Structure formats: C-alpha cells, structure tokens
C-alpha positions as CSV (number, residue, x, y, z in Angstrom):
1,K,-7.2,-17.2,9.7
2,Y,-5.0,-20.1,8.8
3,R,-6.5,-22.6,6.4
4,G,-5.5,-25.8,8.1
5,W,-2.5,-28.1,8.4
6,G,-3.0,-29.8,5.1
7,D,-2.9,-26.6,3.0
8,P,-0.6,-27.2,0.0
9,E,2.2,-24.7,-0.5
10,P,2.7,-23.0,-3.9
11,A,4.6,-25.0,-6.4
12,T,5.6,-22.3,-8.9
13,A,9.0,-20.6,-8.9
14,F,10.1,-17.2,-10.0
15,P,13.6,-16.6,-11.2
16,C,14.4,-13.0,-10.2
17,W,18.0,-13.0,-11.3
18,A,18.3,-14.6,-14.6
19,P,20.5,-15.0,-16.5
20,W,23.4,-13.6,-14.5
21,W,22.3,-13.6,-10.9
22,A,19.9,-16.4,-10.0
23,E,17.5,-16.3,-7.1
24,A,14.4,-18.4,-7.2
25,Y,11.4,-16.9,-5.5
26,R,7.9,-18.2,-4.8
27,D,5.1,-16.1,-3.4
28,E,2.8,-17.8,-0.8
29,H,-0.9,-18.0,-0.4
30,I,-1.5,-14.5,-1.7
31,L,0.7,-12.4,-3.9
32,Y,-0.9,-9.2,-3.0
33,I,2.3,-7.2,-2.5
34,M,3.3,-4.2,-4.4
35,G,6.9,-4.6,-5.2
36,S,9.9,-4.2,-7.6
37,R,12.6,-5.6,-9.7
38,N,14.3,-7.9,-7.2
39,L,18.0,-7.7,-6.9
40,A,19.7,-10.8,-5.6
41,P,22.4,-10.8,-2.9
42,D,26.0,-10.0,-4.0
43,G,27.8,-12.9,-5.5
44,E,24.8,-14.9,-6.5
45,M,25.7,-14.9,-10.2
46,R,25.8,-17.5,-12.8
47,P,27.0,-17.4,-16.4
48,S,24.5,-17.6,-19.2
49,T,24.6,-17.4,-23.0
50,P,24.5,-13.7,-23.8
51,P,22.0,-12.5,-26.4
52,S,23.1,-11.2,-29.8
53,L,23.9,-7.5,-30.1
54,K,20.7,-6.8,-32.0
55,E,18.7,-8.1,-29.1
56,Y,20.2,-5.6,-26.6
57,P,17.6,-3.1,-25.5
58,S,18.7,0.5,-26.4
59,S,17.9,1.5,-22.8
60,S,20.5,-1.0,-21.3
61,R,22.6,0.7,-18.6
62,F,24.1,-2.2,-16.6
63,F,26.5,-4.7,-18.2
64,V,28.3,-7.8,-17.1
65,I,31.9,-8.4,-18.3
66,K,32.9,-12.1,-18.1
67,R,36.1,-13.8,-19.0
68,K,35.8,-16.6,-21.6
69,E,38.1,-18.6,-19.4
70,G,38.4,-18.1,-15.7
71,N,37.4,-15.0,-13.8
72,F,38.7,-11.6,-12.7
73,K,39.3,-12.4,-9.0
74,L,43.1,-12.1,-9.4
75,V,43.1,-9.6,-12.2
76,S,44.5,-6.1,-11.5
77,A,41.9,-3.5,-10.8
78,I,44.1,-0.9,-12.6
79,L,44.2,-3.1,-15.7
80,I,40.4,-3.6,-15.6
81,Y,39.8,0.1,-15.2
82,K,42.2,1.2,-17.9
83,S,40.8,-1.3,-20.4
84,I,37.2,-0.1,-19.8
85,L,38.3,3.6,-19.8
86,S,40.1,3.2,-23.2
87,I,37.0,2.0,-25.0
88,A,34.1,3.6,-23.3
89,G,35.4,6.3,-21.0
90,E,34.6,6.9,-17.3
91,M,31.9,4.6,-16.1
92,K,29.3,5.6,-13.5
93,S,30.4,2.6,-11.5
94,I,32.5,-0.5,-11.8
95,K,32.2,-3.5,-9.4
96,K,34.1,-6.8,-9.2
97,C,31.5,-9.3,-8.0
98,N,32.1,-12.2,-5.6
99,N,32.1,-14.7,-8.4
100,G,34.8,-12.8,-10.3
101,N,32.7,-11.1,-13.0
102,I,32.6,-7.4,-13.5
103,L,29.4,-5.3,-13.3
104,V,29.5,-1.9,-14.8
105,E,26.9,0.9,-14.9
106,T,27.2,3.2,-17.9
107,A,26.6,7.0,-17.6
108,T,25.3,7.6,-21.2
109,P,23.7,5.7,-24.1
110,N,26.9,6.2,-26.1
111,Q,28.9,4.4,-23.4
112,A,26.4,1.6,-23.5
113,S,27.0,1.2,-27.3
114,Q,30.8,1.3,-26.8
115,I,31.2,-1.1,-23.8
116,V,29.6,-4.0,-25.8
117,K,32.6,-3.7,-28.2
118,L,35.1,-4.6,-25.5
119,E,36.8,-7.9,-26.4
120,H,39.9,-7.9,-24.3
121,I,41.0,-6.8,-20.8
122,G,44.8,-7.1,-21.0
123,E,45.4,-10.5,-22.5
124,H,42.1,-11.9,-21.3
125,E,39.3,-12.5,-23.8
126,V,35.9,-11.2,-22.5
127,I,32.2,-11.4,-23.2
128,V,30.1,-8.3,-22.5
129,A,26.3,-8.6,-22.2
130,P,23.6,-6.4,-20.6
131,H,22.5,-7.5,-17.1
132,F,19.1,-8.9,-17.7
133,T,17.2,-7.8,-14.6
134,L,19.1,-4.6,-13.6
135,N,18.0,-3.2,-17.0
136,Q,14.4,-3.9,-16.3
137,S,11.9,-2.9,-13.6
138,K,8.6,-4.2,-12.2
139,G,5.6,-2.2,-11.3
140,V,2.0,-2.8,-10.3
141,V,-1.2,-1.3,-11.7
142,S,-4.7,-1.9,-10.2
143,E,-7.7,-1.5,-12.5
144,A,-11.1,-3.2,-11.9
145,E,-12.1,-2.5,-15.5
146,L,-9.4,-4.9,-16.7
147,Q,-10.2,-7.7,-14.4
148,N,-11.8,-9.8,-17.1
149,D,-9.2,-9.2,-19.8
150,T,-6.4,-11.7,-20.4
151,E,-2.7,-11.0,-19.8
152,E,-2.1,-11.4,-23.6
153,E,-4.7,-8.8,-24.5
154,I,-3.3,-6.3,-22.1
155,L,0.3,-6.9,-23.2
156,K,-0.5,-6.2,-26.8
157,L,-1.7,-2.7,-25.7
158,L,1.5,-2.1,-23.6
159,E,4.3,-3.4,-25.9
160,N,4.8,0.1,-27.3
161,Q,5.2,1.4,-23.8
162,N,8.3,-0.7,-23.0
163,V,6.4,-3.5,-21.3
164,R,7.7,-7.0,-21.9
165,E,5.5,-9.0,-19.6
166,V,2.1,-8.8,-17.8
167,R,1.2,-11.1,-15.0
168,R,-2.1,-11.0,-13.0
169,I,-2.0,-11.5,-9.3
170,N,-4.3,-14.3,-8.2
171,I,-5.5,-15.3,-4.7
172,R,-6.7,-18.6,-3.5
173,K,-10.0,-18.8,-1.6
174,N,-11.8,-21.9,-0.5
175,G,-9.6,-24.0,-2.8
176,Q,-10.3,-21.8,-5.8
177,T,-8.0,-19.5,-7.7
178,I,-9.5,-16.0,-8.1
179,P,-8.0,-13.3,-10.3
180,T,-7.6,-9.8,-8.8
181,K,-7.5,-6.4,-10.4
182,H,-3.7,-6.1,-9.7
183,L,-1.3,-6.6,-12.6
184,V,2.5,-6.9,-12.4
185,L,4.2,-5.2,-15.4
186,T,7.8,-5.9,-16.3
187,F,9.4,-3.0,-18.2
188,N,12.4,-3.0,-20.5
189,T,13.8,0.1,-18.6
190,P,15.5,0.3,-15.2
191,N,13.2,3.2,-14.1
192,L,9.4,2.9,-13.8
193,P,7.1,5.3,-15.6
194,E,4.6,7.2,-13.5
195,S,1.7,5.7,-15.4
196,V,0.7,3.6,-18.5
197,R,-2.2,3.9,-20.8
198,I,-4.3,0.7,-21.3
199,A,-7.1,1.3,-23.8
200,Y,-8.8,4.6,-22.6
201,L,-7.5,4.1,-19.0
202,N,-4.6,6.0,-17.5
203,C,-3.2,3.6,-14.9
204,P,-0.7,4.8,-12.2
205,V,2.3,2.5,-11.7
206,R,3.5,1.5,-8.2
207,T,6.7,-0.2,-7.3
208,Y,6.5,-3.9,-7.0
209,I,8.0,-5.4,-3.8
210,P,7.9,-9.2,-3.6
211,N,7.5,-11.2,-0.5
212,P,10.6,-12.2,1.4
213,L,12.2,-15.4,0.1
214,R,11.5,-18.4,2.4
215,C,12.7,-21.9,2.0
216,Y,9.9,-24.5,2.0
217,K,12.2,-27.1,3.3
218,C,13.8,-25.7,6.4
219,Q,11.4,-22.7,6.6
220,R,14.3,-20.1,7.0
221,F,14.5,-16.9,5.1
222,G,17.0,-16.0,2.4
223,H,17.3,-19.1,0.2
224,T,15.3,-21.5,-1.8
225,T,14.6,-25.2,-1.4
226,Q,16.9,-26.1,-4.2
227,S,19.9,-24.5,-2.4
228,C,18.9,-25.6,1.1
229,R,21.4,-27.5,3.3
230,G,19.1,-27.7,6.2
231,K,16.7,-30.4,7.4
232,L,13.1,-30.9,6.4
233,T,11.1,-28.8,8.9
234,C,7.4,-28.5,9.4
235,A,6.0,-25.0,8.6
236,Q,3.2,-25.5,11.2
237,C,5.0,-26.9,14.3
238,S,8.7,-26.4,13.5
239,Q,9.5,-30.0,14.2
240,I,12.1,-31.7,12.0
241,G,11.2,-34.7,9.8
242,H,7.7,-34.1,8.4
243,E,5.8,-31.7,6.2
244,S,2.9,-29.4,7.3
245,K,0.5,-31.5,5.2
246,T,0.9,-34.4,7.6
247,C,1.2,-32.4,10.8
248,N,-1.1,-33.3,13.7
249,V,0.0,-30.6,16.2
250,T,-2.9,-28.3,17.2
251,T,-0.8,-25.3,18.3
252,P,1.4,-23.8,15.6
253,Y,4.9,-22.7,16.4
254,C,7.2,-20.5,14.2
255,I,10.8,-21.5,13.8
256,N,11.9,-18.0,12.9
257,C,10.4,-15.8,15.7
258,K,9.4,-18.5,18.2
259,E,5.8,-17.3,18.4
260,N,2.5,-19.3,18.1
261,H,1.8,-19.1,14.4
262,P,2.9,-21.0,11.2
263,A,6.2,-20.1,9.6
264,Y,4.4,-18.6,6.6
265,A,2.2,-16.2,8.6
266,K,2.6,-12.6,7.8
267,V,2.1,-11.6,11.4
268,C,5.6,-13.0,12.0
269,S,8.0,-10.3,13.3
270,R,10.8,-11.9,11.3
271,W,8.7,-11.9,8.1
272,K,7.9,-8.2,8.7
273,M,11.6,-7.4,9.1
274,E,12.6,-9.3,6.0
275,K,9.8,-7.5,4.1
276,E,11.2,-4.2,5.3
277,I,14.7,-5.2,4.1
278,Q,13.2,-6.0,0.7
279,T,11.4,-2.6,0.6
280,I,14.5,-0.6,1.5
281,K,16.7,-2.5,-0.9
282,I,14.4,-1.9,-3.8
283,K,13.4,1.7,-3.0
284,Q,17.0,2.8,-2.3
285,N,18.4,0.6,-5.0
286,I,21.0,-1.0,-2.8
287,S,22.2,-4.6,-2.1
288,F,20.5,-7.0,0.4
289,R,23.5,-6.7,2.7
290,E,23.3,-2.9,2.8
291,A,19.6,-3.0,3.4
292,R,19.9,-5.5,6.1
293,K,22.5,-3.4,7.9
294,I,20.1,-0.4,7.8
295,I,17.3,-2.4,9.4
296,E,19.5,-4.1,12.0
297,S,20.9,-0.8,13.0
298,R,17.3,0.3,13.8
299,T,16.5,-2.8,15.8
300,P,17.4,-2.8,19.5
301,K,19.7,-5.7,20.5
302,V,18.3,-8.1,23.0
303,G,20.1,-7.9,26.4
304,V,21.8,-4.5,25.7
305,S,20.6,-1.7,27.9
306,Y,20.4,1.9,27.0
307,S,22.9,2.8,29.8
308,S,25.5,0.4,28.5
309,V,25.2,1.9,25.0
310,M,25.6,5.4,26.4
311,K,28.6,4.3,28.4
312,T,30.2,2.8,25.3
313,N,29.5,6.1,23.5
314,S,31.0,8.1,26.3
315,I,34.2,6.0,26.3
316,S,34.5,6.4,22.6
317,M,34.1,10.2,22.9
318,A,36.6,10.4,25.7
319,T,39.1,8.4,23.7
320,Q,38.6,10.6,20.6
321,T,39.1,13.7,22.7
322,A,42.4,12.4,24.2
323,F,43.6,11.4,20.8
324,S,42.8,14.9,19.4
325,A,44.7,16.5,22.3
326,E,47.7,14.3,21.6
327,I,47.8,15.2,17.9
328,A,47.6,18.9,18.8
329,K,50.7,18.5,21.0
330,L,52.6,16.8,18.2
331,V,51.9,19.5,15.6
332,S,52.3,22.5,17.9
C-alpha cells in the first residue's frame, strides 16, 4: 500500500564515493535491501585531502594517483606505465579515469607499500592515496538478539574484526521509526568475511546492495537532487511544477515506466531494472556502464521482432562467410 500523497520523503543523504568519487544516495521508505559497497559511475571523481601515511589501512589495494597541478588526460600512457613500474612493479590494473586521475590496483601488499612512495610521473608531481571506498566493503547481518543493542555497543565488539561502522536499518510505520534486526557493517577490507562474531553469536554476512539512486526533484534514476538539471516533478502524478506533498491527483502515474503507481514504488519495472543493474555491478565488481550493458542486452527491444533479429544475424553470417572465402583466395 502507498501511504498517501503527503508522505514526506527521506531527508538523509549517503555519500557512497567519498572522498574520490562522489555519489550521494538516499534510501526511501524502507532500507530493507541487502547490498554492497557502492561503486559510482566512471568519471564521477573529485579531489580530496588524502590521509597521512600512518592512516592508510594495511589492507589497501586500490590507489588514486593525482597530479598536484592539472591532470593526466594528455600525459603519455607509456610514461605513466614506466613510472609506476619503476617504483612498484607490474600492477594488477591501471586505469586513467574520465577526470584525468589514475586508478591503480596493486597485486601484493608489498606493491601497496611501494606505490604510496611515488612522487613524480615524469616531470609531474603527484599525490598517491588509497581509494577510500574501493578498499572497503559493506555487508548485512540479521540477528534478532541484537535488536535492542545500540550501534556503538555492537561496533566495540567488531572493531577487532576490521569493522569501521555499524548502521541499523530502520523502517517507518504509521509515522514512527522502528529499528529492525538488520545491521549494515562497513569493513576496512575490499572482500567481505563469511561471518562475524558478536558476543556469543556467529553472524553470517551477506552482500549489501543499496536501492537504485533516484532524484527527488525530477524523479529520474541515476543522479541526485544536488546535481539535477531537470524540472521539479511530482513523484505521485509526474506533473511538472509541484511536490507530491501538495498533489491532489487521485490516480498515481510513474514518470519512469508510465504505469499507474508513484515514482518511488518498488513494483516499477524501471526500478527493478535499476536494482538488477546495481546487483550485477556489485556482485561482478564491474562499473555501472558495464552492468547496464549486460542488463540491456537481456532486455528485448520494443518494436524489434524476432524475425528481424534473425535476418540481421543471417546477413552478418553470410558477410563473414564471403569475407573468409575472399581471404582464402588471397593467401592460396
């Protein structure tokens, strides 16, 4: 059931990509989703003051290399590669991000200790710091016996298990906030443990997958209100110019899937697709763009018949066969 037009939307925001990649995220009405560290889309990076070396977790695997002045967009890939190779050896991966910073994944703890010593790439002075969120992970534990314990009390028992934060999932019912038995744990390691021990309880850890990011201004998915360039749109009726609190329309209409429900409803086919993208991205540890391509490749295109797809495939096969025959003539 929907709780009425005047239902206030959540006001709290979650930074999922601080300090290097920023993506604000707010869960709606119920945060009962089991989810993960949330990686932001490629290129959504912003500079931040790096922590001192003594604050770097020993488990750090991902590092961001940033020029003190300018960026690496026009800097030679060969120069970047050779500079990193000379101080830390062959990395597991090196990626030039859309904003011109360099993201590297180390293969060993020794490489991690060496890469932070990098001060120059060619003539360019650089700063190296661990990527804050790629070096952590989020999991969910569910334990009814801990429902009356505070987050602070639970955290004290988990600090020696690489847990840096504990957040209880709450739900709203009849205007009241009700704590659940579900706890979101943030770990200082990129890989989740199978379980954690809290007091005498052995608690299995599940991957935490957040809700899809939806703008509370234009109601579209994929960005926040702060970065929205769209127009104020009602979440209930999809009309422009007013909020859902003041909406008098009796029949809801979703701006995303064009069905008769509010934009925040989890029955929305577009919401379900965005949720599946989040799930694949997190479980396969790939970017939003790659996860979206996987989902879209599974989704039938409107107006495209099976016969037309098969016809295209047949033409492609015939073209490939003719090309192969031509190559065979040339080499014979």
